[in-house]
DORORO-903595 format. One record per residue (C-alpha): residue number from 1; residue in three letters; x, y, z. Coordinates in Angstrom, 3 decimals, decimal comma, m for minus. Each point is the difference from the previous one (the first is absolute). Layout:
DORORO-903595
[pt NUM; ALA; [X; Y; Z]] ...
END
This chain:
DORORO-903595
[pt 1; MET; [125,266; 129,213; 100,087]] [pt 2; LYS; [0,081; m1,248; 3,587]] [pt 3; ALA; [0,756; m3,678; 0,663]] [pt 4; ALA; [1,002; m2,325; 2,844]] [pt 5; VAL; [3,323; m1,587; m0,953]] [pt 6; PHE; [2,327; m2,546; 1,597]] [pt 7; ASP; [3,591; m0,258; m1,233]] [pt 8; GLN; [0,871; m3,203; 1,845]] [pt 9; PHE; [m2,128; m2,890; 1,225]] [pt 10; GLN; [m1,230; 0,202; 3,596]] [pt 11; THR; [0,901; 3,681; 0,353]] [pt 12; PRO; [m2,435; 2,878; 0,653]] [pt 13; LEU; [m1,938; 1,427; m2,937]] [pt 14; GLU; [0,724; 3,633; m0,809]] [pt 15; ILE; [m2,577; 2,414; m1,376]] [pt 16; ARG; [1,748; 1,860; m2,791]] [pt 17; SER; [m0,544; 1,824; m3,275]] [pt 18; VAL; [0,609; m2,162; m3,079]] [pt 19; PRO; [m0,663; 0,554; m3,733]] [pt 20; GLU; [m3,503; m0,693; m1,256]] [pt 21; PRO; [m0,164; m3,210; m2,079]] [pt 22; GLU; [m0,096; 0,095; m3,796]] [pt 23; CYS; [m3,026; m1,587; m1,646]] [pt 24; PRO; [0,797; m3,033; m2,196]] [pt 25; SER; [m1,741; m0,284; m3,367]] [pt 26; ASP; [m2,173; m2,916; 1,181]] [pt 27; GLY; [m0,546; 1,250; 3,526]] [pt 28; ALA; [m1,521; 2,620; 2,240]] [pt 29; VAL; [1,159; 2,206; 2,822]] [pt 30; VAL; [m2,414; m0,022; 2,927]] [pt 31; ARG; [m0,144; 2,800; 2,540]] [pt 32; VAL; [m0,238; m1,977; 3,228]] [pt 33; ALA; [m2,891; 0,861; 2,315]] [pt 34; ALA; [0,344; m2,960; 2,362]] [pt 35; CYS; [2,310; m2,970; 0,537]] [pt 36; GLY; [m0,344; m2,916; 2,373]] [pt 37; ILE; [2,771; m1,114; 2,352]] [pt 38; CYS; [0,451; m3,739; m0,355]] [pt 39; ARG; [2,219; m2,699; 1,511]] [pt 40; SER; [1,137; m0,787; m3,560]] [pt 41; ASP; [1,580; 3,483; m0,056]] [pt 42; TRP; [1,761; m0,926; 3,238]] [pt 43; HIS; [1,406; m3,131; m1,641]] [pt 44; GLY; [1,376; 2,183; m2,816]] [pt 45; TRP; [1,529; 2,405; 2,528]] [pt 46; MET; [1,575; m2,916; 1,850]] [pt 47; GLY; [1,703; m1,233; m3,191]] [pt 48; HIS; [m2,094; m3,172; m0,345]] [pt 49; ASP; [m1,104; 0,766; m3,584]] [pt 50; GLY; [2,499; m0,338; m2,832]] [pt 51; ASP; [m1,919; 2,470; m2,183]] [pt 52; VAL; [0,867; 2,966; 2,217]] [pt 53; ALA; [3,006; 2,057; m1,133]] [pt 54; LEU; [1,466; 2,813; 2,096]] [pt 55; PRO; [m0,737; 2,842; 0,494]] [pt 56; HIS; [m3,689; m0,794; 0,148]] [pt 57; VAL; [m3,482; 1,432; 0,553]] [pt 58; PRO; [m2,517; m2,560; 1,340]] [pt 59; GLY; [m3,788; m0,075; m0,355]] [pt 60; HIS; [m2,182; m2,252; m2,164]] [pt 61; GLU; [m3,589; 0,569; 1,208]] [pt 62; LEU; [m0,986; 3,240; m1,668]] [pt 63; ALA; [m2,813; 2,127; m1,304]] [pt 64; GLY; [0,031; 3,404; m1,619]] [pt 65; THR; [m0,562; 2,035; m3,135]] [pt 66; ILE; [1,644; m0,417; m3,387]] [pt 67; ALA; [2,430; 2,884; m0,508]] [pt 68; ALA; [1,421; m1,071; m3,381]] [pt 69; THR; [m0,344; m2,778; m2,586]] [pt 70; GLY; [2,426; m1,301; m2,599]] [pt 71; CYS; [m0,542; 0,335; m3,742]] [pt 72; ASP; [m0,913; m3,703; m0,360]] [pt 73; VAL; [m2,686; 0,014; 2,710]] [pt 74; VAL; [m3,526; m0,120; m1,457]] [pt 75; LYS; [m2,345; m0,796; 2,930]] [pt 76; TRP; [0,918; 2,739; 2,458]] [pt 77; LYS; [0,256; 3,758; 0,248]] [pt 78; THR; [1,221; 2,504; 2,547]] [pt 79; GLY; [m2,291; 0,763; 2,902]] [pt 80; GLN; [m1,524; m3,475; 0,346]] [pt 81; ARG; [m0,162; m1,490; 3,504]] [pt 82; VAL; [1,772; m3,368; 0,087]] [pt 83; THR; [1,484; m2,770; 2,062]] [pt 84; VAL; [2,217; m2,876; m1,090]] [pt 85; PRO; [0,733; m3,634; 0,948]] [pt 86; PHE; [3,256; m0,273; 1,900]] [pt 87; CYS; [1,448; m2,323; m2,679]] [pt 88; CYS; [m0,313; 1,315; m3,556]] [pt 89; GLY; [0,063; m1,918; m3,274]] [pt 90; CYS; [1,767; 0,689; m3,289]] [pt 91; GLY; [m3,099; m0,787; m2,067]] [pt 92; THR; [1,809; m2,215; m2,536]] [pt 93; CYS; [1,455; m3,084; 1,723]] [pt 94; ARG; [m1,715; m3,407; 0,196]] [pt 95; GLU; [m1,469; 0,662; 3,450]] [pt 96; CYS; [m1,321; 3,430; m0,987]] [pt 97; ASP; [m1,564; m1,490; m3,154]] [pt 98; ALA; [m1,771; m2,484; 2,289]] [pt 99; GLY; [m1,327; 2,851; 2,162]] [pt 100; ASN; [2,473; m0,576; 2,832]] [pt 101; THR; [1,688; 3,397; 0,022]] [pt 102; HIS; [0,579; m0,300; 3,763]] [pt 103; ILE; [2,491; m2,839; m0,571]] [pt 104; CYS; [1,541; 1,471; m3,141]] [pt 105; ASP; [3,318; m1,477; m1,153]] [pt 106; ASN; [1,356; 3,549; m0,422]] [pt 107; TYR; [m1,772; 1,651; 2,911]] [pt 108; THR; [0,676; 3,448; 1,376]] [pt 109; GLN; [m0,818; 0,894; 3,570]] [pt 110; PRO; [0,050; 3,531; 1,407]] [pt 111; GLY; [1,979; m0,030; 3,215]] [pt 112; PHE; [2,037; m3,034; m1,052]] [pt 113; THR; [1,157; m0,158; m3,631]] [pt 114; GLN; [m0,158; 3,815; m0,133]] [pt 115; TRP; [m0,499; 2,944; 2,317]] [pt 116; GLY; [m3,366; m0,125; 1,719]] [pt 117; ALA; [m2,751; 2,202; 1,350]] [pt 118; PHE; [1,532; 1,366; 3,201]] [pt 119; ALA; [0,325; 3,043; m2,246]] [pt 120; ASP; [m2,051; 2,734; m1,639]] [pt 121; TYR; [0,106; m1,763; m3,382]] [pt 122; VAL; [0,478; m3,584; m1,178]] [pt 123; VAL; [0,388; m1,592; m3,439]] [pt 124; ILE; [m2,299; m2,826; m1,103]] [pt 125; ARG; [1,343; m1,912; m2,995]] [pt 126; HIS; [m2,312; m1,560; m2,599]] [pt 127; ALA; [m2,823; 2,234; 1,181]] [pt 128; ASP; [m2,661; m1,392; m2,335]] [pt 129; VAL; [0,094; m3,419; 1,706]] [pt 130; ASN; [0,723; 1,059; 3,569]] [pt 131; LEU; [m1,959; 3,097; 1,009]] [pt 132; VAL; [m3,414; m0,342; 1,625]] [pt 133; GLU; [m2,540; 2,848; m0,043]] [pt 134; LEU; [m1,462; 0,888; 3,368]] [pt 135; PRO; [m3,758; 0,511; 0,391]] [pt 136; PRO; [m0,845; 3,459; 1,409]] [pt 137; SER; [m1,369; m1,558; 3,188]] [pt 138; ILE; [3,340; m1,585; 0,985]] [pt 139; ASP; [2,470; 2,467; 1,510]] [pt 140; PHE; [3,766; m0,146; m0,501]] [pt 141; VAL; [0,847; m1,268; 3,491]] [pt 142; THR; [m2,462; m2,901; m0,288]] [pt 143; ALA; [1,301; m0,778; m3,481]] [pt 144; ALA; [3,603; m0,084; 1,238]] [pt 145; SER; [m1,018; m2,342; 2,805]] [pt 146; LEU; [m1,240; m2,538; m2,567]] [pt 147; GLY; [3,476; m0,434; m1,488]] [pt 148; CYS; [1,754; m3,092; 1,153]] [pt 149; ARG; [m2,368; m0,698; 2,881]] [pt 150; PHE; [m3,721; 0,032; m0,853]] [pt 151; ALA; [0,388; m0,775; m3,718]] [pt 152; THR; [2,445; m2,789; 0,817]] [pt 153; ALA; [m2,370; m1,523; 2,571]] [pt 154; PHE; [m2,974; 0,349; m2,335]] [pt 155; ARG; [1,655; m1,924; m2,822]] [pt 156; ALA; [1,517; m2,584; 2,348]] [pt 157; ILE; [m3,400; m0,885; 1,433]] [pt 158; VAL; [m2,316; 0,519; m2,974]] [pt 159; ASP; [2,130; m1,110; m2,962]] [pt 160; GLN; [2,671; m2,258; 1,465]] [pt 161; ALA; [m1,664; m1,775; 2,938]] [pt 162; LYS; [m3,501; 0,363; m1,487]] [pt 163; LEU; [m1,446; 0,151; 3,498]] [pt 164; LYS; [m3,683; m0,986; 0,281]] [pt 165; PRO; [m2,590; 1,196; 2,550]] [pt 166; SER; [m0,302; m3,513; 1,422]] [pt 167; GLU; [3,721; m0,269; 0,750]] [pt 168; THR; [2,336; 0,945; 2,834]] [pt 169; ILE; [3,152; 2,102; m0,280]] [pt 170; ALA; [2,892; 0,645; 2,373]] [pt 171; VAL; [1,919; 3,266; m0,386]] [pt 172; HIS; [3,474; m0,010; 1,535]] [pt 173; GLY; [1,186; 3,533; 0,782]] [pt 174; CYS; [m2,355; 2,956; 0,410]] [pt 175; GLY; [1,989; 2,816; m1,537]] [pt 176; GLY; [m1,257; 1,838; m3,062]] [pt 177; VAL; [m0,242; m3,093; m2,227]] [pt 178; GLY; [m1,447; m2,186; 2,728]] [pt 179; LEU; [m2,675; 2,474; 1,065]] [pt 180; SER; [m0,894; 0,523; m3,662]] [pt 181; ALA; [m0,332; m3,766; m0,373]] [pt 182; VAL; [m2,282; m0,133; 3,038]] [pt 183; MET; [m2,245; 2,680; m1,513]] [pt 184; VAL; [m0,171; m1,722; m3,393]] [pt 185; ALA; [m0,622; m3,473; 1,427]] [pt 186; ALA; [m2,667; 1,251; 2,393]] [pt 187; GLN; [m1,829; 1,753; m2,826]] [pt 188; ILE; [0,033; m3,237; m2,005]] [pt 189; GLY; [m1,680; m1,686; 2,950]] [pt 190; ALA; [2,685; m2,489; 1,039]] [pt 191; GLN; [0,845; m0,791; 3,619]] [pt 192; VAL; [3,164; 1,989; 0,793]] [pt 193; VAL; [2,663; m0,862; 2,575]] [pt 194; ALA; [2,496; 2,834; 0,559]] [pt 195; VAL; [3,411; m0,738; 1,519]] [pt 196; ASP; [2,493; 2,515; 1,389]] [pt 197; VAL; [2,111; 0,691; 3,093]] [pt 198; ASP; [m1,334; 3,525; 0,556]] [pt 199; PRO; [m3,330; 0,362; 1,851]] [pt 200; THR; [m0,694; 3,373; m1,623]] [pt 201; ARG; [0,285; m1,401; m3,506]] [pt 202; LEU; [m2,147; m2,959; 0,961]] [pt 203; SER; [m2,623; 2,388; 1,347]] [pt 204; VAL; [m0,030; 1,841; m3,329]] [pt 205; ALA; [m0,306; m3,332; m1,821]] [pt 206; GLY; [m3,076; m0,747; 2,098]] [pt 207; GLU; [m1,505; 3,363; m0,902]] [pt 208; LEU; [0,587; m0,787; m3,687]] [pt 209; GLY; [m1,852; m3,309; 0,169]] [pt 210; ALA; [2,312; m2,698; 1,378]] [pt 211; ASP; [m2,031; m2,670; 1,820]] [pt 212; VAL; [2,858; m1,452; 2,042]] [pt 213; LEU; [3,046; 1,836; 1,365]] [pt 214; VAL; [3,168; m1,953; 0,824]] [pt 215; ASN; [2,894; 1,533; 1,900]] [pt 216; ALA; [2,992; m2,098; m1,086]] [pt 217; ARG; [1,926; 1,057; 3,124]] [pt 218; GLU; [m2,619; m1,521; 2,255]] [pt 219; GLN; [m0,997; m3,177; m1,837]] [pt 220; ASP; [1,208; m2,289; m2,735]] [pt 221; PRO; [m1,523; 1,477; m3,184]] [pt 222; VAL; [m0,212; m3,304; m1,884]] [pt 223; ASN; [m1,949; m1,710; 2,792]] [pt 224; ALA; [m2,205; 3,078; 0,498]] [pt 225; ILE; [m0,852; 0,214; m3,711]] [pt 226; THR; [m0,619; m3,745; m0,264]] [pt 227; ASP; [m2,389; 0,136; 2,967]] [pt 228; ALA; [m1,808; 3,136; m1,218]] [pt 229; THR; [m0,550; m1,381; m3,504]] [pt 230; ALA; [m0,902; m3,587; 0,968]] [pt 231; GLY; [3,038; m1,614; m1,579]] [pt 232; GLY; [1,945; 2,714; m1,769]] [pt 233; ALA; [m0,468; 3,026; m2,242]] [pt 234; SER; [m1,075; m0,316; m3,621]] [pt 235; VAL; [2,350; 2,849; m0,893]] [pt 236; SER; [2,938; 1,417; 1,929]] [pt 237; LEU; [1,872; 3,159; m0,884]] [pt 238; ASP; [3,429; 1,036; 1,287]] [pt 239; ALA; [m0,220; 3,791; m0,129]] [pt 240; LEU; [3,192; 0,573; 1,979]] [pt 241; GLY; [2,775; m1,917; m1,712]] [pt 242; HIS; [1,803; m1,777; 2,831]] [pt 243; ARG; [1,326; m3,551; 0,327]] [pt 244; ASP; [m2,429; m0,728; 2,841]] [pt 245; THR; [m3,122; 1,527; m1,570]] [pt 246; CYS; [0,680; m1,758; m3,303]] [pt 247; ARG; [0,368; m3,360; 1,732]] [pt 248; ASN; [m3,040; 0,557; 2,211]] [pt 249; SER; [m2,075; 1,032; m3,001]] [pt 250; VAL; [0,682; m3,328; m1,702]] [pt 251; ARG; [m0,426; m2,077; 3,153]] [pt 252; CYS; [m3,396; 1,493; 0,943]] [pt 253; LEU; [m1,723; m1,083; m3,230]] [pt 254; ARG; [m2,658; m2,662; m0,309]] [pt 255; LYS; [0,489; m2,675; m2,676]] [pt 256; GLN; [0,105; 1,451; m3,521]] [pt 257; GLY; [0,338; 3,470; 1,489]] [pt 258; ARG; [1,753; 2,903; m1,747]] [pt 259; HIS; [2,951; 1,954; 1,374]] [pt 260; VAL; [0,635; 3,436; m1,515]] [pt 261; GLN; [3,354; 1,667; 0,602]] [pt 262; VAL; [m0,318; 3,776; m0,176]] [pt 263; GLY; [2,539; 1,257; 2,532]] [pt 264; LEU; [3,440; 0,386; m1,556]] [pt 265; MET; [2,586; m2,568; 1,096]] [pt 266; LEU; [3,202; 2,056; 0,023]] [pt 267; GLY; [3,146; 0,384; 2,073]] [pt 268; PRO; [0,205; m2,605; 2,812]] [pt 269; ASP; [m3,449; m1,357; m0,927]] [pt 270; SER; [0,997; m0,993; m3,542]] [pt 271; ASP; [m0,543; m3,626; m0,974]] [pt 272; PRO; [m2,006; m1,099; 3,064]] [pt 273; PRO; [m0,416; m3,689; 0,823]] [pt 274; VAL; [m3,402; m1,148; m1,258]] [pt 275; PRO; [m1,657; m3,061; 1,605]] [pt 276; MET; [m0,276; m2,009; m3,215]] [pt 277; SER; [m1,253; m3,059; 1,873]] [pt 278; ASN; [m3,172; 2,007; 0,770]] [pt 279; VAL; [m0,220; 1,108; m3,624]] [pt 280; ILE; [0,183; m3,569; m1,313]] [pt 281; ALA; [m2,203; m1,686; 2,596]] [pt 282; GLY; [m2,676; 2,689; m0,176]] [pt 283; GLU; [0,235; 0,643; m3,760]] [pt 284; LEU; [0,509; 3,674; 0,762]] [pt 285; GLN; [0,420; 2,751; m2,571]] [pt 286; LEU; [2,771; 2,584; 0,430]] [pt 287; MET; [m0,116; 3,207; m2,001]] [pt 288; GLY; [1,505; 3,450; m0,043]] [pt 289; SER; [m1,741; 3,280; m0,677]] [pt 290; HIS; [1,857; 3,104; m1,152]] [pt 291; GLY; [m2,117; 3,133; m0,226]] [pt 292; MET; [m2,629; 0,593; m2,662]] [pt 293; GLN; [0,083; 1,086; m3,627]] [pt 294; ALA; [m1,322; 3,425; m1,014]] [pt 295; SER; [m2,687; m1,572; m2,198]] [pt 296; ALA; [m1,547; m1,670; 3,071]] [pt 297; TYR; [m0,321; 3,182; 2,067]] [pt 298; PRO; [m3,467; 1,053; m1,305]] [pt 299; GLN; [m1,747; m2,964; 1,669]] [pt 300; MET; [1,533; 0,906; 3,358]] [pt 301; LEU; [m0,599; 3,735; m0,427]] [pt 302; ASN; [m3,646; m0,635; m0,893]] [pt 303; LEU; [m0,462; m1,989; 3,226]] [pt 304; ILE; [1,597; 2,830; 1,988]] [pt 305; GLU; [m2,295; 2,549; m1,668]] [pt 306; SER; [m3,016; m2,175; 0,780]] [pt 307; GLY; [0,889; m0,079; 3,685]] [pt 308; ALA; [0,687; m3,741; 0,069]] [pt 309; PHE; [3,554; 0,754; 1,135]] [pt 310; GLU; [1,200; 2,890; 2,132]] [pt 311; PRO; [3,813; 0,036; m0,289]] [pt 312; GLU; [0,107; 3,459; 1,576]] [pt 313; ARG; [m0,734; m1,738; 3,312]] [pt 314; LEU; [3,457; m1,566; m0,222]] [pt 315; ILE; [1,799; 3,354; m0,056]] [pt 316; HIS; [1,632; 0,449; 3,375]] [pt 317; ASP; [1,789; 3,295; m0,562]] [pt 318; ARG; [0,803; 2,724; m2,539]] [pt 319; VAL; [3,485; 1,469; 0,269]] [pt 320; SER; [2,336; 2,453; m1,726]] [pt 321; LEU; [2,934; m1,069; m2,185]] [pt 322; ASP; [2,393; 0,895; 2,823]] [pt 323; GLU; [m1,928; m2,208; 2,427]] [pt 324; GLY; [m0,318; m2,781; m2,562]] [pt 325; ALA; [3,755; m0,073; m0,578]] [pt 326; ILE; [0,490; m0,742; 3,695]] [pt 327; LEU; [m2,837; m2,531; 0,238]] [pt 328; LEU; [1,364; m2,018; m2,916]] [pt 329; THR; [3,086; m0,935; 2,009]] [pt 330; GLN; [m2,267; m1,303; 2,799]] [pt 331; MET; [m2,200; m2,318; m2,071]] [pt 332; ASP; [1,622; m3,101; 1,485]] [pt 333; GLN; [m1,690; 1,061; 3,252]] [pt 334; PHE; [m3,430; 0,051; m1,718]] [pt 335; PRO; [m1,042; 3,420; 1,316]] [pt 336; GLY; [m3,732; 0,697; 0,056]] [pt 337; ALA; [m2,964; m2,243; m0,631]] [pt 338; GLY; [m0,683; 0,419; m3,686]] [pt 339; VAL; [1,362; 2,031; m2,898]] [pt 340; THR; [1,984; 3,235; 0,284]] [pt 341; VAL; [m0,023; 2,316; m3,028]] [pt 342; ILE; [2,176; 2,980; m0,868]] [pt 343; GLU; [m2,195; 2,901; m1,142]] [pt 344; PHE; [1,628; 2,646; m2,207]] [pt 345; ASP; [m0,938; 3,653; m0,235]] [pt 346; GLN; [m1,841; 0,659; m3,263]] 
END
């Protein structure tokens, strides 16, 4: 099969022919139809993630068709259209028993703990607890764009922050996760403040329902958010994962507000200083949000089918595997205003 491989961190990916993966007894092999290009993949390519072993094939936001199933798989058969959460559970640990397969103690993650979906085929372990069937109305490219962006934002806002229509939310960083968060929060009916340094991304955020646009290069985002929300946001979400956006997200909250950290804090942004004096004085809540479990996908997919959400509006570009291999190395520059997806020939 064809795959994009890097042999050393921070070196160009090479498109080459590699053996097709063997199907484990509890897993499935998925023929990849589409795969998102995500900044998390860039972190892996940079060497920021200890799960990545060389040589490596990135790619964790995928959709496609089941090409093979293992002898122990009972829920799936070849030919079914599927997607998968970016973090997969084992199905037997304490967290999986509690329904939290996305934070499994023995997780597997295509593109990190194993070769990913910048390839014609990818293995999904523990298929019965991790695969998600796609409705006929949702195409592969849209499904791949859900991956670690839209699904992550959906759970962060709906399940973690429990955002209400009467509340205000600040979204720091208008990349794929941030724009998804804007769309979800606007549909809920909350007042949305979008923060970024790129006017194009802010313009897209406005089109998706943001009420207030803040260019952090031109004004202090904490003061701007506090003014726009009459005292601070009820919920604030750091969708970027940077020392400054994390700190600003906490500082812009009203009393008893909720900060949700979604953007990964890796490399030089690991262990950021958090203004704990604000947390104590304002009785703030700090929480993380890490993807979404497969069992929770139907609620989101039903809302997409109903037209409540239109994640396809977030897709900025569709590219080939060759183009995607180049774009991955440029993700620190945040190319485009939305989500870029690799589309495979079927």
